[in-house]
KOLDREN-673555 format. One record per residue (C-alpha): residue in one letter; x, y negated, z negated. Coordinates in nm, 4 decimals, always signed. Each point is the difference from the previous one (the first is absolute). Layout:
! KOLDREN-673555
- A|X|Y|Z
...
//
This chain:
! KOLDREN-673555
- M|-0.0435|+0.0060|+0.0474
- A|+0.3466|-0.2678|-0.1203
- D|+0.1390|+0.1104|+0.3214
- D|-0.3253|-0.0972|+0.1628
- A|-0.0336|-0.3238|-0.1638
- G|+0.3715|-0.0728|+0.0727
- A|-0.0181|+0.1322|+0.3776
- G|-0.3238|-0.2755|+0.0261
- G|+0.1918|-0.2748|-0.1722
- A|+0.2335|+0.0528|+0.2378
- R|-0.2266|-0.0025|+0.2521
- R|-0.1853|-0.2900|-0.1147
- S|+0.3878|-0.2311|+0.0125
- G|+0.0759|+0.1218|+0.3493
- V|-0.3245|-0.0889|+0.1575
- W|+0.0131|-0.3546|-0.1806
- S|+0.3471|-0.0132|+0.1669
- L|-0.1066|+0.0537|+0.3200
- I|-0.3418|-0.2597|-0.0330
- V|+0.2891|-0.2306|-0.1485
- T|+0.1547|+0.0301|+0.3091
- A|-0.2337|-0.0253|+0.2878
- A|-0.1002|-0.3802|-0.1837
- Q|+0.3514|-0.0506|+0.0308
- R|+0.0420|+0.0668|+0.3472
- R|-0.2617|-0.2831|+0.0738
- G|+0.1674|-0.2166|-0.2264
- S|-0.3632|-0.0398|-0.2208
- P|+0.0065|-0.1500|-0.3316
- T|-0.2201|+0.2928|-0.1552
- V|-0.1082|+0.3313|+0.0567
- E|-0.2948|+0.0349|+0.2243
- P|-0.2296|+0.2717|+0.0799
- A|+0.1408|-0.0014|+0.3805
- D|+0.2904|+0.1008|-0.1474
- V|-0.1218|+0.2980|-0.1791
- C|-0.1504|+0.1286|+0.2999
- R|+0.3239|-0.0279|+0.1975
- A|+0.2134|+0.1582|-0.2640
- C|-0.1958|+0.3371|-0.0189
- A|-0.0744|-0.0068|+0.3654
- D|+0.3883|+0.0212|+0.0532
- D|+0.0922|+0.2019|-0.2892
- L|-0.2892|+0.2846|+0.0666
- G|+0.0555|-0.0696|+0.3968
- V|-0.3600|+0.0179|+0.0252
- D|-0.1683|-0.1657|+0.3524
- G|-0.1794|-0.2902|-0.2291
- V|-0.1235|-0.0961|-0.3705
- A|-0.2559|-0.2268|-0.0993
- L|-0.0708|-0.2027|-0.3711
- T|-0.3124|-0.0953|-0.0470
- A|-0.1907|-0.1814|-0.3116
- V|-0.3128|+0.2006|-0.1560
- S|-0.2855|-0.1892|-0.1855
- P|-0.3177|-0.0406|-0.1185
- R|-0.0506|-0.1895|+0.3144
- G|+0.1783|+0.2111|+0.2508
- R|+0.2538|+0.0798|+0.1606
- Q|+0.3330|-0.2844|+0.1265
- L|+0.2329|+0.1189|+0.1776
- L|+0.3188|-0.0973|-0.0704
- A|+0.3212|+0.0717|+0.1935
- A|+0.0386|+0.2729|+0.2740
- T|+0.3127|+0.0820|+0.2470
- D|-0.1965|+0.1307|+0.2930
- A|-0.2797|-0.0485|+0.2260
- R|-0.1687|+0.3804|-0.0931
- S|+0.0598|-0.0475|-0.4049
- R|-0.1806|-0.3613|+0.0062
- A|-0.2376|+0.1827|+0.2727
- A|-0.0723|+0.2934|-0.2854
- E|-0.1035|-0.2457|-0.2882
- E|-0.2295|-0.1819|+0.2503
- W|-0.1299|+0.2906|+0.0664
- H|-0.0841|+0.0869|-0.4039
- Q|-0.1217|-0.4172|-0.0472
- A|-0.2625|+0.0530|+0.2873
- T|-0.1297|+0.3374|-0.1230
- G|+0.0325|-0.0005|-0.3629
- R|+0.1120|+0.3660|+0.0146
- G|+0.3268|+0.2036|+0.0556
- P|+0.2714|+0.1228|-0.1205
- A|+0.1239|-0.3284|-0.1690
- V|-0.3019|-0.0574|-0.1515
- E|-0.0320|+0.3597|-0.1533
- A|+0.3597|-0.0297|-0.1383
- V|-0.1156|-0.3222|-0.1462
- E|-0.3679|+0.2251|-0.2034
- G|+0.2283|+0.2949|-0.0190
- R|+0.2980|-0.2199|-0.1346
- A|+0.2032|+0.3183|+0.1651
- V|+0.2524|+0.0078|+0.3146
- V|-0.2705|+0.1390|+0.3100
- V|+0.1642|+0.0717|+0.2757
- A|-0.2408|+0.0334|+0.3267
- N|+0.1222|+0.2468|+0.2288
- G|-0.3676|+0.1274|+0.0753
- P|-0.2166|+0.1029|+0.3577
- T|-0.0879|-0.2832|+0.1623
- G|-0.3966|-0.0452|+0.0037
- P|-0.1939|-0.2856|+0.1340
- G|+0.0382|-0.3482|-0.2152
- T|+0.2185|+0.1429|-0.2377
- F|+0.3891|-0.1115|-0.0715
- A|+0.1114|+0.2979|+0.1765
- D|-0.1683|-0.0910|+0.3093
- F|+0.1583|-0.3611|-0.0200
- A|+0.3419|+0.1549|-0.1224
- A|+0.0153|+0.1772|+0.3186
- R|-0.0912|-0.2409|+0.2352
- A|+0.2075|-0.2196|-0.1520
- G|+0.3454|+0.2225|+0.0036
- V|+0.0596|+0.0442|-0.3730
- A|+0.0619|+0.3659|-0.0515
- E|-0.0211|+0.0222|-0.3905
- F|-0.1235|-0.2622|-0.2128
- A|+0.0441|-0.1084|-0.3717
- A|-0.1138|-0.1916|-0.2734
- L|+0.1141|-0.0348|-0.3507
- P|-0.1663|-0.2087|-0.2509
- V|+0.1634|-0.2659|-0.1789
- R|-0.0176|-0.0526|-0.3835
- V|+0.0494|-0.2588|-0.2182
- G|+0.0043|+0.2401|-0.3154
- T|-0.2937|+0.1778|+0.0127
- V|-0.2155|-0.2593|+0.2710
- V|+0.0120|+0.0428|+0.3356
- V|+0.0837|-0.2949|+0.1877
- G|+0.0876|+0.0874|+0.3579
- T|+0.0904|+0.2748|+0.2630
- L|+0.3348|+0.0824|+0.1789
- T|-0.0419|+0.1775|+0.3133
- L|+0.2072|+0.1932|+0.2297
- V|-0.0059|+0.0849|+0.3202
- S|+0.1734|+0.2715|+0.2036
- G|+0.0691|+0.1647|+0.2812
- G|+0.1395|+0.3170|-0.1757
- S|-0.1099|+0.1976|-0.3259
- I|-0.0510|-0.2199|-0.3479
- G|-0.1811|+0.2332|-0.1826
- A|+0.2704|+0.3058|+0.0259
- A|+0.2786|-0.2471|-0.1295
- P|-0.0399|-0.0579|-0.4046
- D|+0.2712|-0.1597|+0.0304
- L|-0.1088|-0.2161|+0.2068
- L|-0.3226|-0.1270|-0.2211
- A|+0.2346|+0.0039|-0.3163
- R|+0.1930|-0.2505|+0.1739
- A|-0.3760|-0.2103|+0.1101
- A|-0.0975|+0.0209|-0.3166
- A|+0.2952|-0.1883|-0.1823
- F|-0.1040|-0.2502|+0.3388
- A|-0.3227|+0.0105|-0.1161
- D|+0.1198|-0.0760|-0.3541
- A|+0.2140|-0.3128|+0.1399
- A|-0.3154|-0.1870|+0.1887
- G|-0.1915|+0.0697|-0.3657
- A|+0.2567|-0.2190|-0.1564
- I|-0.0523|-0.2478|+0.2713
- L|-0.3563|+0.0067|+0.0210
- L|+0.0111|-0.0977|-0.3837
- G|+0.0197|-0.3257|+0.1455
- G|-0.3163|-0.0269|+0.0205
- P|-0.2651|-0.1342|+0.2501
- G|+0.1389|-0.3187|+0.2099
- P|+0.1269|-0.0856|+0.3595
- G|+0.1083|+0.3135|+0.0508
- P|+0.3964|+0.0955|+0.0418
- G|+0.1379|-0.2537|-0.1594
- R|-0.2486|-0.0816|-0.2584
- D|+0.1339|-0.2886|-0.2512
- G|-0.3313|+0.1019|-0.2625
- P|+0.0837|+0.2067|-0.3776
- P|-0.0848|+0.2730|-0.0293
- G|-0.4037|+0.0544|+0.0138
- E|-0.1549|+0.0470|-0.2706
- A|-0.2255|+0.3347|+0.0855
- D|+0.3703|+0.1570|-0.0694
- A|+0.0491|-0.1479|-0.3677
- G|-0.0889|+0.2683|-0.1628
- V|+0.1254|+0.2795|+0.2571
- A|+0.2699|+0.2597|-0.1670
- D|+0.3170|-0.0236|+0.1172
- A|-0.0863|-0.3120|+0.1510
- D|+0.3259|-0.1627|-0.1395
- Q|+0.2367|+0.2093|+0.1018
- A|-0.1303|-0.0235|+0.3454
- V|+0.0660|-0.4172|-0.0734
- V|+0.3550|+0.1107|-0.0836
- L|-0.0138|+0.2193|+0.3500
- Q|-0.0714|-0.3076|+0.2191
- A|+0.2304|-0.2846|-0.2126
- V|+0.2554|+0.2476|+0.0950
- G|-0.0567|+0.0002|+0.3382
- M|-0.0166|-0.3799|+0.0427
- V|+0.3463|-0.0534|-0.2354
- A|+0.1786|+0.2775|+0.2390
- V|-0.1198|-0.2539|+0.2793
- Q|+0.0898|-0.2943|-0.1593
- L|+0.3400|+0.0647|-0.1055
- G|+0.1282|+0.2464|+0.2856
- V|+0.0340|+0.2577|-0.2362
- G|-0.1073|+0.3592|+0.0120
- V|-0.3129|+0.1488|-0.2301
- D|+0.2243|+0.1476|-0.3081
- E|+0.1782|-0.3367|-0.0193
- A|-0.3049|-0.2193|+0.0084
- R|-0.1352|+0.2309|-0.2467
- R|+0.3130|-0.0954|-0.2569
- R|-0.0589|-0.3801|+0.0988
- L|-0.3847|-0.0280|-0.0961
- G|+0.0458|+0.1915|-0.3000
- A|+0.3602|-0.1619|-0.1012
- Y|-0.1515|-0.4005|+0.0729
- A|-0.3058|+0.1767|-0.2535
- D|+0.2560|+0.0662|-0.2578
- E|+0.2016|-0.3265|-0.0120
- R|-0.3673|-0.1863|-0.0245
- G|-0.1049|+0.2670|-0.2282
- A|-0.3006|+0.0579|+0.1499
- P|-0.2391|+0.3547|+0.1039
- L|+0.1395|+0.1066|+0.3133
- V|-0.3720|-0.0630|+0.1756
- E|-0.0991|-0.2901|-0.0706
- V|+0.3939|-0.0761|+0.1496
- A|-0.1554|+0.1879|+0.3131
- R|-0.3392|-0.1595|+0.0017
- A|+0.1729|-0.3297|+0.0047
- V|+0.1959|+0.0902|+0.3238
- V|-0.3172|+0.1755|+0.1558
- T|-0.1710|-0.3418|-0.0859
- R|+0.2371|-0.2046|+0.1486
- R|+0.0894|-0.1954|-0.2992
- L|+0.3300|+0.1764|+0.0074
- R|+0.2331|+0.0008|+0.3048
- M|+0.3490|+0.2430|-0.1045
- G|+0.3506|-0.2083|+0.0828
- S|+0.2970|+0.0779|-0.0242
- D|+0.0404|-0.1635|-0.3412
- S|-0.2708|+0.2352|-0.1207
- G|+0.1560|+0.2342|-0.2046
- P|+0.3100|+0.1920|-0.0144
//
């Protein structure tokens, strides 16, 4: 069990490094949904990735790497059904590769040239706040390691979406009030702050985590409070922010 936990932590750290690198390549001061999708697609070798926010008001596409991923999300939005909707309702990964039929997602996928599709719920604590969807010309369901890696990207996406409702990628608003009591929300805020600090300082995730912790220690402040200040843009880490 401890080995599994350690592997999961290493996987999450590695994924954050890839996402931060994607943001740095764009020259962005913040990590955005598009960075999650691009890093995920490149790392997993799938044909496309999309990230969608989910709320009682419906689904909102935040980013997609390609036309097929975007079209797949638009199909879900238009019909209100399909594997991405099932992933939210069932709070579990859904892999769609069933037979075609008129009006089904499988029929759409066949016409769009999608051999296999996977939808992963994006969570903040116990609350599902979105979906990360993968399209591929190969077999996704037969590759459990791929899905485990994709789940780490979905966790990272949850940390980014913790910013709450706002103008979309690069939102400036604070974490939404609806998430205030969510379990593990503090950890998600810290993860998001680490990613932002890494981009701001041009360093790796491990160094960003060290700098964030050092900044909090020097000031005798709880780490999560410093992380919230970074996420809400009240604090920007500079070269003199910590040892």
